[in-house]
N, C-alpha and C positions, 0 to 999 in steps of 0.2 A: 503493500501500500505507500501511495506518495503523501508526501508533506504539504502543507499547503500554509503562506503566510497571506494572512488578509493586510491589505496594505490601504488604508483611507486618508484623504483631506477632509478635514473641517473644520468649519469656523459657526459658532453658534447654532448649532444644532439640535438643543434638546429636546424639541419636541418630535424629531424622528430618528436619532441615533439609538434609541433603544430598541427599539421595531426592528432596525436593520441589523442590529449583532445579534439580538434573538433568534433572527432567521437562519441565522449563519455560525454559531456561536460553538453548538456539538460537532461541526466537520472540517472548522480550520484548526490547525495545530500552535497557530501562533497571529495573535492580533497586533497589527500596527495601527496606530492614529496619529496623524501629525496633524496638529492644531495650528491653525494659520491667526487668531489672534482671538479666541471666542471671549465673549462677555455675559456671558449665560451659563449653564448648570452644564454646558455640556463634557467640558474635561472631570466633574464629577460623577456624571453619569456613567462616561466611559470606564472609569477607575473601577467599577464594577465587575465590567470584563477582563480588563487587563492592566497590566502596570506597564506598557511599554506605548507610552504616552510621549512626545516628543515635539517640541515647540520648532516653529518655521515663522520666520517674517516674511508675513505677503510683500511681494512686489508686484505685483499684477501680471503673474505669468502660473499660468497652470502648471504647464511643463515641469518649470524649475523644483514647483513643490511636488509633482508624481514622482518625480527623479526620486526628490529627496527619500520621499515615503519605500520605492522601491531599494532604495540605501540600505532602509533598514532591517530589510526581511532575513532572514537564518534559513527558512525550508528550502525543500527543492523547488517548490512552484510557488507561484505569485499569484493572488488573487485581487483585484481592486474590484472595488464598487463607492459609490456616490452616497451620503447619507439616507437621501431619500429613495433608496434601490432597495428592494430587498426579495428574496427567494420565497415564491409560494410553496406548500407544503409538497406537488408534487415535484417542484423543482430542487427542494431539498435532496426529498427520494434519489432522484435521477445524479443528482451534483455525488451524495454520498456514494452511488455506486459507481462513478466514473473513477471518483478518487481510488477506488478499490481496483479495476479495470483497465484504466490508464497506461499505454506502454509507456515508458519512461526514455523511449527516443522523440516523442512528441514535445514541438518546441512550445506551441500553440494553441489555444482552445479557443473557436469561438463558440458565442452563446446570442441566442435573438436578446433584443434588448426590447420590451415591450413600451411602449412610451404612452400611452393613453387609451382605453377601455369605454365601452358603451355602458348604458345602464343595463344589459345584461352581461356585461363583463368581457363581451366579446373585444378581443383587441381590435383595434381601429387601425393604428400607426406602429410600426416597430421598423429596426433595422438591425445589424448583428456587429455586435464587438467584440475584439480578443480580451477576453476577460482573465485567462489560467494561462500562463508565462511561464517557461522555466527560469528559472533565476539566474544561472549558470552564463544563459544568454546576453545577458547584458543591455537585453532591449529597451530602449531609451523613448523616452515621446518628444512631441516635436509640437512647435506652437502655441504661443502665450495664452490662447483662448479659441476654444473649437479643436483643442489639443486630439492628437493620434496616436496611437502604438504603433510603431513600426517593427513588424514580424515579419520573419523570414525562416525558411527552414522546412520543419513536417509539421504540416499544420492542421489542424483536426477540428468538423465540424459536429457538432453536439447538439442534440436536442433539448436541451436546458435554457430556460428564460430567466434572466433578473428582468426585473417589475419595476417601472419606475413609479412610482407614489407619492409625488409633492405634496405637503399641507401649505405650503407657499414658496414663491420663486422673487429673486431680486429680478424683474425684467428690465431696467436698465442696467447692470452691472456688465455684461459683455459691449455692450455698446460702450460704456467708457473707455474700457480698454481698448477698445480697437482706436477710438477718437483720441486718446494719448498719446496712440501712438504712432496717427496719425500728424497730432501736433509736433512729436519730437522727430517727427522727419522718418522715422524708422521705413524699411523696405519690407512691404508688403508681399509676402508668398501667393500663388495663386490658389491657394487653400483659404488664406487670408480675406483677399479680395473678396470672394464668393460668400462665407460666412458674415464680414461685413456687411456686404449688399443683402443678406438675409436679415441683421439686425433692422439696416435701415425700412426694409421694409414690413416688418415689423410694428417700428414705430410709425407707420406714417409717411414715411420723407421718401415717396413713390420718386421721385425726378434725381436724388442722389442714389438711390437705390440703382435706378434702370443706369447712371453712371459708372457703378463699380459691378454691374453684371456684365456690362459691354467689356470693360477692362478684365474681368476675370476671362471672359471666351477668348477675347484679342490674345491670351497667351498662349492659347492651345496647349496648356499644359494641364487643366483641369481633368478629372475621373471623366469618364464618360456619363456616370449616373447624375455628375455633380452639372454636366453640363447640359443633360436633358434640364433636371432641375432647374438650371438658370434659365432656359428659355422659360419653362412652364409659369416661374414666377417673372418673367418679364414681362409674359402676358396676363398676370397678377396686376403689374403695375399698368399696364398700358389699359387693361381694364377699368381699373379705378378712376384713373385721369379721364377716362371716357372715350378711348380712341382706338374703335373698333376694330380700324383696319392694319392695326400692328398689334394689337393681340392676337388677331388671326394669323398674322404673319409670325408671330415668335411660336404659335403653337406647332407649326408649319415647319419651323427651324427644328424645333425638337427631333423631326424624322431623318434629321441628316448623320444623326448619331447612332442608327441601327434600328431593330424592332421597336414600333412604339411600344411604349410602356402602357399600363393600363391609365394611369390618369392622364396622359397624352391623349389615349383615346376617347376618353370621355369626355374630355377639353373639347376636342374635336367635335365630338357625338351633339354634345350642347347646342353649339353654335351650330349647327344643322336643323337641329331642331327647332333652335329660335327661329332661324328662317322657313320651318313648315319644310323643310326638305326630309322626308320621313324614311324613305328609304337609305340615305346616307347616314341617317341619326341611328336606324337599326344596325346599320352595315358597324360602323365604330363600335356601339355598345355591343353589338359581340365579340368586336374583337378584342374588347378590353378585358372580357370574361374570359378568352382564348390565349392571351398573352399574361399570363399569372407569373408572378416570379417567385422564385425559390431560393433559400438562402441568401440574398442579398446585403452586402456592406452597406447599402442606400437608403436611405429613408423608405416607407411603404406607407403609400397611404392604402389600407386593406378595405376600406368599402369602395375603389376601386373598381376592384376586382370581384366582390363578392354581392352587395345587395344592392347597390346603389346602379348599376347598369342595368340587372333586373327591374329595380321598380321604374327606371326610366324606359325600359321595352314596354313596361304595362303601360306607360302616358303615348307610346308610337306605335301599338298596334291598336290601343283604344282609338284612336285617330282615324286609324284606317278601318275600324271595323273588323278587324280579327280577334273576338272580344275569348276564342280559347285560348291563343295564343298569348294574350294580356295574360291570363288567368292561371296559365305554367307559369311566367314570368314572374306573377306576383308568388303562388305559391313558395315558388325558389328562393324569393325574398326575405317571404316570413320563417325559412329556416333558419335565416343570419339574424332577424331581428324577429321574434314571434308577437311582441308586446307593441309594437311600432302600430300606432291609431289611425296613420295613412294607410298602411296595407291590411288590415282590419275591414277599414271604410273601403278599402278596391276589391276586396274579397264578397262582402256587402252588396257592392254594387255591379259586378261581373257577374256570380251567379243568378242575380235577380234577369240581369241580361241573356244570359246561356240558357235560361230556364223555359223562356217565353217562345 
């Protein structure tokens, strides 16, 4: 059985840190907590789980803090989590099983990162992150914010998931770091350009977001998934600015990067639906259902490959009088969201029409 060091960076996490550590304390062999300046009860709570608590002066650089955290590990493998992450019961069992069976020549293990859930506990968005890495490889974190762990060697994709369950979030923090970098004249990597643009979009600064998405795409150095996302987000910016022609143009630009992702398919389908071009809308919603992504390291909006295209196909088929097909797709949508009032109303409406 391999040994695991948990390494975490924290600050003022008294509301969630106990929940996180409770979900993993029986699995890991060592807990290392790096505190970057807590003024609440975080350290007091952590001390109930471990005496390996280290102080790190915050310098607006997540990678610096995470690399320091990794340096404290003494076990064969390092597991990293954020304070508002947890392993659900199913995933605790899977992680313990992995600990017993993982071959020691594996250098890094990826896990699903479930970012959000609907009211029925369905995962609505996720990506994959390398969560468990061999300590002796000395893998490093890169990037001041939206940092990533650079791994190589023998990689293993597990069926374990980490669930992100925040109670609160500093929505300004990442934007402040990027703006500080810009003010100091620090060079932005392509990844920095992309994530700074995302922060600007999230804060409603659409014109400046467009500027940085374009800078990112012009580098021709981004991951394909991020290039596609940038095109879709540029479409969002132009939509919010009311410039429909550019919205369509950037959705179509996403097709330059390979097979269209479900989100791009749904975007195209909706534009056709708005123009009442039903056959084209149907085509693209069906493509969204076909082009399902598996084990992607990029962000996945699961609604675009599950219930959403089915629900929209209900609208499309109803418009052209194909009520049995509409009913079929409504039933498929209900499989994902059995309590959704829209689908329940659709079912009653369609059953009435079909029975006539």
